[in-house]
C-alpha positions in Angstrom: -27.5 63.4 115.4 -29.2 63.0 112.0 -32.7 64.1 111.7 -34.8 61.3 110.1 -38.4 62.0 109.5 -41.1 59.4 109.6 -41.1 57.2 106.5 -43.6 58.3 103.8 -46.1 55.7 102.6 -45.5 54.8 99.0 -48.1 56.1 96.7 -48.8 54.5 93.3 -46.1 56.6 91.7 -43.5 55.4 94.2 -44.4 51.8 93.5 -44.2 52.3 89.8 -40.7 53.7 90.2 -39.6 50.7 92.3 -41.2 48.3 89.8 -39.4 50.0 86.9 -36.1 49.7 88.7 -36.6 46.1 89.5 -37.6 45.1 86.0 -34.7 47.1 84.6 -32.3 45.3 86.9 -33.5 41.8 85.9 -33.3 42.7 82.2 -30.3 41.1 80.6 -29.1 42.2 77.2 -26.9 39.4 75.7 -23.6 40.1 74.0 -21.0 38.1 72.2 -19.7 36.5 75.4 -23.2 35.5 76.4 -23.6 34.0 72.9 -20.4 32.0 73.4 -21.6 30.7 76.8 -25.1 29.8 75.6 -23.7 28.2 72.4 -21.4 26.0 74.5 -24.1 25.1 77.0 -26.4 24.1 74.2 -23.6 21.6 73.1 -23.0 20.3 76.6 -25.3 21.5 79.5 -23.3 19.5 82.0 -19.9 21.2 81.3 -18.1 22.2 84.4 -18.0 26.0 85.0 -14.2 25.9 85.0 -14.2 24.3 81.5 -16.9 26.6 80.3 -15.0 29.6 81.5 -11.9 28.4 79.7 -13.9 27.8 76.5 -15.2 31.4 76.5 -12.0 33.0 77.8 -13.4 34.2 81.2 -12.4 33.7 84.8 -14.6 31.0 86.5 -16.2 33.6 88.8 -17.1 36.0 85.9 -18.4 33.0 83.8 -20.6 31.9 86.7 -22.0 35.4 87.2 -22.9 35.5 83.5 -24.5 32.1 83.6 -26.5 33.1 86.6 -27.6 36.3 84.9 -28.7 34.3 81.8 -30.7 32.0 84.0 -32.3 34.8 86.0 -33.3 36.6 82.8 -34.9 33.5 81.5 -32.7 33.2 78.4 -31.5 29.9 79.9 -34.8 28.4 80.7 -33.5 25.1 82.2 -31.4 22.0 81.7 -32.5 18.6 80.7 -31.3 15.2 79.6 -31.7 14.3 75.9 -33.4 11.0 75.6 -33.4 8.7 72.6 -37.0 8.2 71.6 -36.2 4.9 69.8 -34.3 3.5 72.8 -37.0 4.7 75.2 -39.6 2.7 73.2 -41.2 5.7 71.5 -40.5 4.8 67.8 -43.4 6.7 66.3 -43.4 10.5 65.9 -46.7 12.0 64.8 -47.5 15.6 63.9 -51.2 16.3 64.4 -52.9 19.4 63.0 -56.1 20.3 65.0 -58.9 22.6 64.0 -61.1 24.2 66.6 -64.8 24.4 66.6 -66.1 27.8 67.8 -63.0 29.9 67.9 -62.6 31.7 71.2 -60.0 32.3 73.9 -61.9 30.0 76.2 -61.9 27.2 73.7 -58.2 27.7 73.0 -57.4 27.6 76.7 -59.5 24.4 77.2 -57.7 22.7 74.4 -54.3 23.8 75.7 -55.0 22.5 79.2 -56.3 19.2 77.9 -53.2 18.7 75.6 -50.9 19.5 78.5 -52.4 16.6 80.4 -51.6 14.1 77.6 -48.1 12.6 78.2 -47.6 11.6 74.6 -47.8 15.3 73.5 -44.2 16.6 73.6 -44.8 19.9 71.8 -47.8 22.0 71.0 -48.1 25.2 69.0 -50.9 27.6 68.3 -50.5 28.2 64.6 -52.0 30.1 61.7 -53.1 28.5 58.5 -55.4 25.6 57.9 -54.9 24.2 61.4 -55.3 26.0 64.7 -52.9 23.8 66.7 -49.9 21.7 65.7 -49.0 19.0 68.0 -45.9 16.7 68.1 -46.5 13.4 69.8 -44.0 10.6 70.7 -45.8 7.3 70.7 -44.7 3.6 71.0 -46.7 2.3 68.0 -49.8 2.7 65.8 -52.1 1.0 68.3 -51.0 3.4 71.0 -51.5 6.3 68.6 -55.1 5.2 67.9 -55.9 5.2 71.6 -54.3 8.7 72.1 -56.1 10.1 69.1 -59.6 8.6 69.8 -59.6 8.6 73.6 -57.7 11.7 74.4 -57.3 14.2 71.6 -60.6 13.9 69.8 -62.4 13.6 73.2 -61.5 17.3 73.8 -64.9 19.1 73.3 -63.7 22.0 71.1 -61.5 19.9 68.8 -63.2 19.7 65.3 -60.8 17.7 63.2 -57.4 16.1 63.5 -55.0 15.5 60.6 -52.0 13.2 61.2 -48.6 13.2 59.6 -46.2 10.5 60.5 -42.4 11.0 60.6 -40.6 8.4 58.5 -37.2 9.3 59.7 -35.9 12.1 62.0 -33.2 14.2 60.3 -33.0 16.8 63.1 -35.2 17.0 66.2 -33.3 19.4 68.2 -30.4 21.6 67.7 -28.7 24.7 69.1 -30.7 27.8 68.5 -29.1 30.2 66.1 -27.7 33.2 68.1 -26.0 35.1 65.4 -28.2 38.1 66.0 -26.6 38.6 69.4 -23.8 41.1 68.9 
C-alpha cells in the first residue's frame, strides 16, 4: 500500500508556481496556420468549421482546436454582425476630439465611463497630441448630433473642449487586421 502523507498547505511560493503554469498554459503564440485561420474568419466569421478547415488545410477537429485556442487566448475577441450605418439610419459619422480639464487618472476614468454610456459613441481612444480623447460617433443627423454634443458629451464635468470633424464619405471603416508579423 502506498504511503501518502497529509497534503501540505500551499504557501505563497506554491501558489506562484501554479499561477505561472496556468498563465503559461493559456498563452497562445500564433503561427502561420493561426494567421490563415484568423484571416479567413475576418473575411467571414460565420464560415462553417468544415469549410474553414478545408481553406487552411487542416482536419476539422484540428481546426476547431486552433479556433478554440485563439478564442481562449483572447486573440479572437468575439464575433459580430457588420451593420450598414446608412441603412440603419446613422448617416452621419463624426470624429470628436476632446480635451480634459485637470488631467488626472480619476478625470480620465470619469470621462471614459460617461462616454461608454452614450450609445452614439462607437469608438473611443485615449490619444496623445492636442486632444486627450478621440471619439467616433454614429449619428442620424445634425440635429441629433447637437443633442449628443450639448446634452451628453459637453455635460461631462472634466471635458474642456470638443472639436468635431465630419466624415464626408467612408472609404474604409473596417478591415482585416494585418497579420503579416505572425510567422
